C-alpha positions, 0 to 999 in steps of 0.5 A: 776575569781572574785566573781561575775563571779563565782556566775553567773556560779553557778546560771547558772549551778544550773538553768540548773540542775533544769530545767533538773531535772524538764523537763528531764523526760518529754523529755525522755517520749516524745522521747520513745513514738516514738521508736519502742522498746517494752520497753520505752528507748531512746538508742539503737534507733530502728525505728521511729513509731506512733504505740504506740498511736494505742496501747493506743487507743486499750486498752479497759480498759484504754479507759473505765476507761477514760470515767468513770473518766470523768463522775466522774470528771464532777459530782465532779465539779457540786457538789464540786464547789457549796459546796465550794462556800457555805462554803466560803460565810458562813466563810465570814459571821459568827463571827470571833470566830465561823469562826475559828471553822467552818474553822477547820471543813471544812478543816479537810477532806484535812488532812485525808489520802485518804485511810481512806476516801476511807475505811470509805466511803465504810463502811458508805454507805454499813452500810446505804444500809444494814440498808435500806435493799438495794440490792447489785446492788443498789446505795449504792454499786455502784462504781461510786456513792461511788467514787463521794461521797468519792471524794467530801468530800475533793475536796470541801475543795479545791474549798472553799480555792479558793473562800476564797482567792477571797473573801478576795479581795471583798468589802462587801459595794458593796452588802450593797449599792445594798441592800440599793438601793432596790435589793434583796439578790438574785439579789445582789448575782447574779449581784454583787458577782457572777460576781466578783467570775467568775475567782474563779469559773473557777479556782475552777472547773478546780482544782476540775476536776484535783483533781478528775481525778488524785485521786488514794488513795481514788478511788482505794477503792471506785470504787470497781470492776470498774476502773477509768483511774488512777486505770487502769493505775496503774494496767497496770504499775504494770503488765508491762509497754510499750511505750503506756504510753509514748504516753499517756504522749505526749497527756497530755503534748500537751493538757497542752501546748495548754491550757497554750498558749491559756490562755497566749493569753487571759491574754495578750489580756485582759491586753491590753484592760484594759490598753487602749492600744489595739487600738494602738497595731500593732496586733489590727491594722491589721485585720489578726493579730487581728484574729490570736492573739485572744484566739479563733484564737490561739486555732484554729491554735494550734488545726489545727497544732495538727490535721495535726501532728496526721493525718501525724503520722497515715499515717506513716508506720514503718513496713519495718524498724521494720521488718529489726530490727527483722531480725537483731535481729534474725541474731544476735541471730543465730550468738550467738547460733553458737558461743555458739555451737563452744565454747561447742564443743571446751570444749568437745574436750579439755576434751577428750584430757585431758582424753586420755593423761594419757593413752598414756604417763603412770602415770604422776601423782604427787602422784606416781600412788597412785591413779592408777587403780591397787593401791588398789589390795590386796597383795596376788594378787600382785607379791612378792616383791623383796628381800631387797638389804641389810640384816635387822639389826634385823636378819629377825625377822620381815620378813613375815614368822617368825611367821608361825607355825613350821612344824613337823619333 
């Protein structure tokens, strides 16, 4: 095997291991979402079921937390995106010496641990509320408001970084030319800079929404007695997991795949239009293919396919298979109990036989009956020992009656 073949084999194995490590857990979670086992597992496989999706939607705590997370995420997008845009524009307009100082100040919240941000948010707004004499049901002690305030402090910096990257490609002479031609600063911003920042605005909005939705370290403190989706999910995992979480993973993966495919269709269509090859492509020549390859058409097809799968899964009944699995488990449990009873009975019979064996065959002990029942009886109660077979060499000086007092004559 030459070096080129060995290098290619190593690259192939490395790629397989890399993708297995990357997508293996996702595949496992997708499979366990359709196994009727009460614990997430692939083997042993029991029954194909879609009941875990019903269990997921029936969890009131998770669903209310999802609604709370959506409200907080929308609020974070509305506040953090304009703040990030303002920070990026300010950094592009100030002098280089002041720019480094301002950038450090604006980027620091990202470097602070989320636990510190959460605790400091509670302490700050709580002290402010007590200073104004606000009650505990006021805005200063509201979990949703505190979470919104705590998340915006660092998520706005994410949006700012997105806008900074986009503004580095902007030509400021365009706005200067517009101002020279009589446009007001507001008009130059709305008609030149804002359209240029359109893709960055969408990216920043999506990024801030995800950052708000998945945040836990800050939210677990600021939400107080309420629940967001992440905090409710964490508490559910801490108390015990079930395949309903795998069903949630299937929904998230499906939404992500649909979004990725639609975005790819949009990117390809835009590339064809900008390159001028749209009219020459086969997809645009056929009206049906033109509709199907349009991002809206791709989204409609994928949504229809997902809806059909959901409808088919909701009508699938796995109760017969699950009942058979339960009956098999009960039969197996009964068999194990009977085997245990038989082993216990055999041990008891063996113990009885071992106790009866010495009584029937005499003392079979290796210690010569030293531990028999009559071994410790006093000598007076025993039969007198027989006379020694040969006389003692000491003339009977140590016989039992030697030291007895002499009887008077």
